[in-house]
C-alpha positions in Angstrom: 99.1 73.8 -24.6 100.8 76.4 -26.9 104.6 76.6 -26.7 104.7 74.2 -23.7 103.5 71.0 -25.5 104.7 72.1 -29.0 107.6 74.2 -30.0 106.6 76.8 -32.6 107.7 80.3 -33.4 104.3 81.4 -34.6 102.2 83.8 -32.6 99.5 82.6 -30.1 96.5 83.8 -32.2 97.3 81.2 -34.9 96.8 78.6 -32.1 93.5 80.1 -31.2 92.2 80.1 -34.8 93.4 76.5 -35.4 91.6 75.5 -32.2 88.4 77.2 -33.4 88.8 75.4 -36.8 89.3 72.1 -35.1 85.9 72.4 -33.4 84.1 72.8 -36.8 83.0 69.4 -38.1 83.5 67.0 -39.8 87.3 67.2 -39.5 90.2 69.5 -39.2 90.9 70.2 -42.8 87.3 71.1 -43.6 87.2 73.2 -40.4 90.1 75.3 -41.7 88.4 75.6 -45.1 85.1 76.8 -43.5 87.0 79.2 -41.2 88.8 80.8 -44.1 85.6 81.1 -46.0 83.9 82.7 -43.0 86.7 85.2 -42.6 86.7 85.9 -46.4 83.0 86.6 -46.4 83.2 88.9 -43.4 86.2 90.9 -44.6 85.1 91.0 -48.3 81.5 92.0 -47.6 82.5 94.7 -45.1 85.3 96.2 -47.3 83.1 96.0 -50.4 80.4 97.9 -48.6 82.7 100.6 -47.4 84.4 101.0 -50.8 81.0 101.3 -52.5 80.7 104.8 -51.0 83.6 105.9 -53.3 83.8 103.5 -56.3 81.5 101.9 -58.8 80.9 98.2 -59.0 82.9 98.1 -62.2 86.0 99.5 -60.5 85.7 97.3 -57.5 85.1 94.2 -59.7 88.4 94.8 -61.5 90.1 95.3 -58.1 88.7 92.1 -56.7 89.6 90.2 -59.9 93.2 91.2 -59.4 93.0 90.3 -55.7 91.7 86.8 -56.6 94.1 86.2 -59.4 97.1 87.2 -57.4 96.1 85.4 -54.2 95.3 82.2 -56.1 98.9 82.1 -57.4 100.4 81.8 -53.8 97.4 80.5 -51.9 98.1 77.9 -49.2 95.3 77.5 -46.7 95.8 78.0 -43.0 98.9 80.2 -43.4 99.3 83.0 -41.0 99.7 85.5 -43.8 96.2 84.6 -45.2 94.6 85.5 -41.9 96.5 88.8 -41.6 95.3 89.6 -45.1 91.7 89.2 -44.0 92.3 91.3 -40.9 93.9 94.0 -43.1 90.8 94.1 -45.2 88.6 94.5 -42.2 90.8 97.2 -40.7 90.8 99.2 -44.0 87.0 99.0 -44.0 86.9 100.1 -40.3 89.2 103.0 -41.0 86.9 104.3 -43.8 83.9 103.8 -41.6 85.4 105.6 -38.6 86.5 108.6 -40.7 83.3 108.8 -42.7 81.0 108.6 -39.7 83.5 110.4 -37.4 83.2 107.7 -34.7 86.6 107.4 -32.9 85.4 104.4 -30.9 85.8 102.3 -34.0 89.6 102.7 -33.6 89.3 100.4 -30.6 88.5 97.5 -32.9 91.4 98.5 -35.3 93.7 98.5 -32.3 92.5 95.0 -31.3 93.2 93.8 -34.9 96.6 95.4 -34.8 97.5 93.5 -31.6 96.2 90.3 -33.1 98.4 90.7 -36.2 101.4 91.5 -34.1 100.8 88.3 -32.1 100.4 86.3 -35.3 103.0 87.7 -37.8 104.6 91.0 -36.9 106.0 91.3 -40.5 102.5 92.0 -41.7 101.7 94.8 -39.2 103.0 97.6 -41.4 99.6 99.1 -42.3 98.8 99.5 -38.6 102.2 101.0 -37.9 101.8 103.7 -40.5 98.3 104.4 -39.3 99.6 104.8 -35.8 102.2 107.2 -37.0 99.5 109.2 -38.9 97.5 109.4 -35.7 100.5 110.5 -33.8 101.1 113.2 -36.4 97.5 114.4 -35.8 98.2 114.6 -32.1 101.3 116.7 -32.7 99.5 119.1 -35.0 96.6 119.5 -32.5 99.0 119.6 -29.5 96.8 117.0 -27.7 96.0 113.3 -27.6 93.1 112.6 -29.9 90.3 110.2 -29.2 91.2 108.2 -32.2 94.7 107.4 -30.9 93.4 106.7 -27.4 90.9 104.2 -28.6 93.5 102.6 -30.9 96.1 102.3 -28.1 93.5 100.9 -25.6 92.3 98.3 -28.0 95.8 97.2 -28.8 96.9 97.1 -25.2 93.9 95.3 -23.9 94.4 92.5 -26.5 98.1 92.3 -26.0 98.2 92.2 -22.2 95.1 90.0 -22.1 97.0 87.4 -24.2 100.1 87.8 -22.0 98.1 87.2 -18.9 96.5 84.1 -20.4 99.9 82.7 -21.4 101.3 83.4 -17.9 98.3 81.8 -16.3 98.8 78.5 -18.2 102.5 78.6 -17.6 103.5 79.2 -21.2 104.9 82.7 -21.0 108.6 81.8 -20.7 108.3 79.4 -23.6 106.4 82.0 -25.6 109.1 84.5 -25.0 111.8 82.1 -26.1 110.1 80.7 -29.2 108.2 83.8 -30.5 110.1 86.8 -29.3 113.7 85.5 -29.1 113.6 83.3 -32.2 111.8 85.7 -34.5 113.2 89.1 -33.3 116.7 88.2 -32.3 117.8 85.1 -34.2 115.8 85.0 -37.5 116.0 88.7 -38.1 119.6 89.0 -37.1 120.6 86.3 -39.6 119.5 88.5 -42.5 121.6 90.9 -44.6 120.5 93.5 -47.1 121.6 91.5 -50.1 119.8 88.3 -49.0 116.7 90.3 -48.2 116.7 91.9 -51.6 117.2 88.6 -53.4 114.5 87.0 -51.4 112.0 89.7 -52.3 112.8 89.6 -56.0 112.6 85.8 -56.2 109.3 85.7 -54.2 107.7 88.4 -56.3 108.8 86.8 -59.6 108.1 83.2 -58.6 104.9 84.0 -56.7 103.0 86.5 -58.8 104.9 86.6 -62.1 106.4 89.6 -63.9 103.1 90.8 -65.6 101.1 91.0 -62.4 104.0 92.7 -60.6 104.2 95.3 -63.4 100.5 95.8 -63.2 100.7 96.4 -59.5 103.6 98.9 -60.0 101.4 100.8 -62.5 98.5 100.8 -60.1 100.8 102.2 -57.3 102.0 104.9 -59.7 98.4 105.9 -60.7 97.5 106.0 -57.0 100.3 108.5 -56.3 99.0 110.6 -59.2 95.5 110.5 -57.8 96.7 111.6 -54.3 98.7 114.4 -55.9 95.8 115.7 -58.0 93.3 115.5 -55.2 95.2 118.2 -53.3 93.3 120.9 -55.1 90.0 119.1 -55.1 87.3 118.4 -52.5 89.0 115.0 -51.9 91.8 116.5 -49.9 90.4 115.6 -46.5 88.3 112.6 -47.4 88.7 109.3 -45.7 89.6 107.7 -49.0 92.5 110.0 -49.6 93.8 109.5 -46.1 93.6 105.7 -46.7 95.4 105.8 -50.0 98.2 107.9 -48.5 98.6 105.3 -45.7 98.7 102.5 -48.2 101.3 104.3 -50.4 103.6 104.7 -47.4 103.0 101.1 -46.1 103.3 99.2 -49.4 107.1 99.5 -49.9 107.7 98.6 -46.2 105.3 95.7 -46.5 107.3 94.3 -49.4 110.5 94.8 -47.5 109.1 93.0 -44.4 108.3 89.9 -46.4 112.0 89.4 -47.0 113.0 89.5 -43.4 111.9 85.9 -42.6 114.6 83.3 -42.2 113.1 81.3 -45.1 111.8 82.2 -48.6 108.3 80.8 -49.0 106.2 82.6 -51.6 103.1 82.4 -49.4 104.8 85.1 -47.2 103.4 87.5 -49.8 99.8 86.6 -49.1 99.0 90.1 -47.6 100.2 91.9 -50.8 97.1 91.1 -52.9 95.1 93.4 -50.6 97.4 96.3 -51.6 97.2 95.2 -55.3 93.4 95.3 -55.1 93.1 98.7 -53.5 95.6 100.3 -55.8 94.0 98.8 -58.8 90.6 100.1 -57.8 92.1 103.6 -57.6 93.9 103.2 -60.9 90.7 102.1 -62.7 88.9 105.0 -61.1 91.4 107.4 -62.5 91.2 105.8 -66.0 87.4 105.8 -66.2 86.7 109.0 -64.4 83.3 110.5 -65.4 82.5 107.3 -67.2 79.0 105.9 -67.6 80.1 103.0 -65.4 80.1 105.2 -62.3 76.8 104.2 -60.9 75.7 103.5 -57.3 76.3 99.9 -56.1 73.0 98.1 -55.3 72.6 95.4 -52.7 71.8 92.9 -55.5 75.0 93.8 -57.3 77.0 93.3 -54.1 75.3 90.0 -53.4 75.8 88.6 -56.9 79.4 89.7 -57.2 80.4 88.4 -53.8 78.7 85.1 -54.4 80.7 84.6 -57.6 83.9 85.6 -55.8 83.2 83.1 -53.0 82.7 80.3 -55.5 86.1 81.1 -57.1 87.8 81.3 -53.7 86.2 78.0 -52.6 87.5 76.1 -55.6 91.0 77.6 -55.1 91.1 76.5 -51.5 89.7 73.1 -52.2 92.3 72.6 -54.8 95.1 73.6 -52.4 93.8 70.9 -50.0 93.6 68.3 -52.8 90.1 67.7 -51.4 88.4 67.7 -54.8 90.9 65.2 -56.2 90.6 62.9 -53.2 86.9 63.0 -52.5 85.3 64.1 -55.7 83.2 61.0 -56.0 81.8 61.4 -52.4 81.7 65.2 -51.9 78.0 65.5 -52.7 76.9 62.5 -50.4 75.5 62.8 -46.9 78.0 60.3 -45.7 80.9 62.5 -46.6 79.8 65.1 -44.0 78.9 62.6 -41.2 82.1 60.5 -41.3 85.8 61.1 -41.0 87.7 61.0 -44.3 91.4 60.3 -44.2 94.1 60.8 -46.8 96.3 57.8 -47.7 99.1 59.1 -45.5 96.8 59.6 -42.5 95.2 56.2 -43.1 98.6 54.6 -43.1 99.5 56.1 -39.8 96.2 55.0 -38.2 96.5 51.4 -39.7 100.0 50.9 -38.3 99.5 52.4 -34.9 97.1 52.4 -32.0 95.6 55.2 -30.1 98.2 54.8 -27.3 101.2 55.0 -29.7 103.2 58.1 -30.5 104.4 59.2 -33.9 107.3 61.4 -34.6 106.8 63.4 -37.8 110.2 64.9 -38.6 109.8 68.3 -40.2 107.1 70.9 -40.0 103.9 68.8 -40.5 102.2 68.4 -37.2 98.9 68.2 -39.0 99.7 64.5 -39.5 99.6 64.0 -35.7 96.4 66.0 -35.4 94.5 64.3 -38.2 95.6 60.8 -37.2 94.8 61.4 -33.5 98.4 60.3 -32.6 100.5 62.3 -30.2 104.0 63.4 -30.8 106.7 62.0 -28.5 108.3 65.4 -28.2 107.3 69.0 -28.1 109.7 69.6 -31.0 107.0 69.0 -33.6 108.5 71.9 -35.5 112.1 70.7 -36.3 113.5 74.0 -37.6 115.1 75.1 -34.3 116.9 71.8 -34.1 118.7 72.1 -37.4 119.6 75.8 -37.3 123.0 75.5 -35.7 123.1 79.2 -34.7 120.1 78.7 -32.6 120.0 75.0 -31.6 121.7 74.0 -28.3 122.9 70.8 -26.9 120.2 71.1 -24.2 117.4 71.3 -26.8 118.7 68.2 -28.6 119.2 66.3 -25.3 115.6 67.0 -24.4 114.4 65.8 -27.8 116.5 62.6 -27.6 115.4 61.9 -24.0 111.8 62.2 -25.1 112.3 59.7 -27.9 114.0 57.2 -25.7 111.2 57.4 -23.1 108.3 57.3 -25.5 109.7 54.9 -28.2 107.4 56.3 -31.0 105.9 53.5 -33.1 106.7 55.4 -36.3 109.3 58.0 -37.3 108.3 59.7 -40.5 110.7 61.8 -42.5 108.9 64.5 -44.5 110.0 64.8 -48.1 110.7 68.5 -48.1 112.5 68.3 -44.8 114.8 65.3 -44.7 116.8 64.4 -41.6 120.0 66.4 -41.8 122.7 63.7 -41.5 125.3 66.1 -42.9 125.2 68.3 -39.9 127.1 65.7 -37.9 130.3 66.8 -39.7 129.4 70.5 -40.2 132.0 72.6 -38.5 129.4 75.1 -37.4 127.3 72.4 -35.6 130.0 70.8 -33.4 128.1 71.8 -30.3 125.1 69.6 -31.3 126.8 66.9 -33.4 127.0 64.5 -30.5 123.2 64.6 -29.8 122.4 64.5 -33.5 124.5 61.3 -33.8 122.7 59.9 -30.8 119.4 60.6 -32.7 120.6 58.8 -35.8 121.9 55.9 -33.7 118.6 55.6 -32.0 116.8 55.2 -35.3 119.4 52.7 -36.6 119.3 50.6 -33.4 115.5 50.5 -32.9 113.8 51.0 -36.3 113.4 49.3 -39.7 112.5 51.1 -42.9 109.0 50.6 -44.2 108.2 50.4 -47.9 105.6 53.1 -47.8 106.3 56.4 -49.5 104.2 59.2 -50.9 104.4 62.7 -52.2 104.7 63.9 -48.6 106.5 61.0 -46.8 110.1 60.4 -47.9 110.8 57.6 -45.4 108.8 55.8 -42.8 110.7 54.0 -39.9 108.8 51.5 -37.9 109.7 50.4 -34.4 111.2 46.9 -34.3 109.0 44.5 -32.3 
């Protein structure tokens, strides 16, 4: 049950998508891969089709090449930002379709996607916020509520309140409010300052995409502003495409800013930006090759061939991020591979040294080890970040965590390599309110567990319960 059985500051829709992926055979990792491919196909085909009303296949090919090259640099599968990138592509396509066909009802779906993104990662909802402001501006100019904004609001509210009712029904709403609302909006955001946000953005852009790609994107943004300015005196002034580019031009700087508001600095937080890179690049290439012989209608065959090639590239990138090709390359083309469960060495170790009734504590943020090994966690704090952030953690939280361990006596306690147990916090002057319970946790391990010899690229230390 989300938030009740597992502490997590992520929005509820990431739970729903993970549950859907888990139902896809043959196992959880492949389910995530298939789900991402399905969403990629839907979002890409739909957006490609809508853009083909304005651009040539050459222009779109350059844009999608930039999209793939930039996304592959920071791609980590099953990240919330990757899902929001797909939903952004769908929303952009829906906006073009709604404006082109003059069908306001389509804004209902855009509103639904807006609410989904807000309930996944609010930092990535900038496009929808700017779109909403644009719709409000239209209402002000017309001195009335337009059908577009009404459908948008209804779609967003139905999804949002439907989710809240569901969480309330299963008894998870108080925990949702504490973990998603309070942690993200009041603790994590309040801990930022302008200097740290700026440094985070610069480092992520440089380390994630590299200077050349960032400069190319800046150039594409500049050409897009020129295109919007020049189109004032042309027939493009009121076209859906020009409206879209204006929204993107306003949204892009705020989208970059919002990526630096998180309490951590992972480069995959930038996963939504390649969509902007792609769209600006398409406009830039269009400006550079205007009236070129390349400007020919896009046929269905061209779309199919191009999208198939793109899917192949994306598939290999996602497989590589899973290390699936390296682990299973000798068996990937066999029937047995798809009809049996295939475990990594880490998961196999857990299964070999525990039974189905045992619990396993994975200290860090790697609950997938519990899921893939079919071993429950002894505590709902499968995500350890709230326990080690002294400004947020409380003695009550630590006491609950320790009481769970004492009661369950997990067979294994696994220390993840990129998230070691913070023994130094015991003497930290800012953590005195939790130092007693933290020491109790360390004493519990020392009194009841021995250190195993197993280590890996993910597992720093494995503690096994003394028999």
